[in-house]
C-alpha positions in Angstrom: -10.3 34.6 113.8 -7.5 32.3 112.7 -8.1 28.6 112.0 -5.2 26.2 112.4 -5.0 22.6 111.1 -2.0 20.4 111.9 -1.0 17.4 109.9 2.0 15.1 109.3 2.0 13.2 112.6 2.3 9.4 112.7 4.1 6.4 114.1 7.8 6.3 113.4 10.9 4.6 114.7 13.6 6.2 116.8 16.1 8.0 114.5 13.4 8.7 111.8 12.3 12.2 110.6 8.9 13.8 110.3 7.7 17.1 109.0 4.6 18.5 110.6 2.5 21.1 108.9 0.1 23.7 110.2 -2.2 25.3 107.7 -3.7 28.6 108.7 -6.8 30.3 107.4 -8.8 33.4 108.4 -7.0 36.6 109.2 -3.8 37.6 107.5 -1.3 34.8 108.3 1.7 36.9 107.7 0.9 39.2 110.6 1.0 36.4 113.2 3.9 34.8 115.0 3.6 31.0 115.2 4.6 28.4 117.7 4.7 24.7 118.2 3.9 23.0 121.5 3.6 19.5 122.6 1.9 17.5 125.3 3.2 14.1 126.3 1.0 11.7 128.2 0.8 12.7 131.9 2.9 15.8 131.3 2.3 19.5 131.0 2.2 21.3 127.7 5.7 22.1 126.6 7.1 24.7 124.3 9.0 23.3 121.2 9.7 26.1 118.8 8.4 29.5 117.5 8.9 31.8 114.6 8.2 35.5 114.4 5.6 37.0 112.1 8.4 38.1 109.7 10.2 34.7 109.8 13.3 36.6 110.8 13.7 35.1 114.2 13.3 31.5 115.5 13.5 30.1 119.0 13.7 26.6 120.2 13.4 24.6 123.4 16.8 23.3 124.6 15.4 19.8 124.5 15.0 19.9 120.7 17.6 22.4 119.6 19.7 21.0 116.8 17.1 18.4 115.8 14.1 20.5 115.0 13.6 23.3 112.5 10.6 25.6 112.3 9.9 27.5 109.1 7.0 29.2 107.4 5.7 29.7 103.9 3.7 32.8 103.5 2.4 31.9 100.1 0.9 28.7 101.4 -0.1 30.1 104.8 1.7 27.2 106.4 4.2 26.8 109.2 6.3 23.7 109.3 8.2 21.7 112.0 10.9 19.5 110.7 12.0 16.9 113.2 15.1 14.8 112.8 16.7 12.1 114.9 13.4 11.5 116.7 13.5 9.9 120.1 10.8 8.1 122.1 10.6 11.0 124.4 9.4 13.1 121.5 6.2 11.2 121.6 3.4 13.7 122.2 0.5 15.5 120.6 1.9 18.5 118.8 0.0 21.7 118.5 0.5 24.8 116.5 -0.6 28.2 117.8 -0.8 31.7 116.5 -0.4 35.1 118.2 -0.2 38.7 117.1 3.4 40.1 117.1 5.0 40.0 120.5 8.4 39.8 122.0 10.4 36.8 121.0 10.9 35.7 124.6 7.1 35.7 125.1 6.7 33.1 122.3 7.8 30.4 124.8 4.7 30.9 126.8 1.4 29.3 125.7 -0.7 32.0 127.4 0.6 34.4 124.7 -1.2 32.6 121.9 -4.6 33.4 120.8 -5.4 30.5 118.5 -4.7 26.8 118.6 -5.0 23.9 116.4 -6.5 20.5 117.3 -3.1 18.8 117.4 -1.4 15.9 115.6 -0.1 12.8 117.3 3.5 11.8 117.0 4.6 8.5 118.3 8.2 7.4 118.3 8.9 3.7 119.0 12.3 2.5 120.3 
């Protein structure tokens, strides 16, 4: 089992930055690839970013590419999502998820993930 706890969400203004954290516990964190997803009100869950178990590869949604950076710290068992130039359309609940190693392209699909956190709310005002 892997337990995931997100933090760092909040209410910010358009153009601000936030860094979300996802702390993992349980099985060996370093063997899992990690992803961030979000769900806006009335919308489907959306892929945001993912990082492979080794940290050697990252992938991003086209809607956030250039504004968001995913990273991981193995010593702290934590994955981060740095979000810059936030827009009102970034408003959503953000979830982190973990999966055993799989192909990078598969990391875009929520069904690939075995474990999920409870989510953290990000609200961007205009």
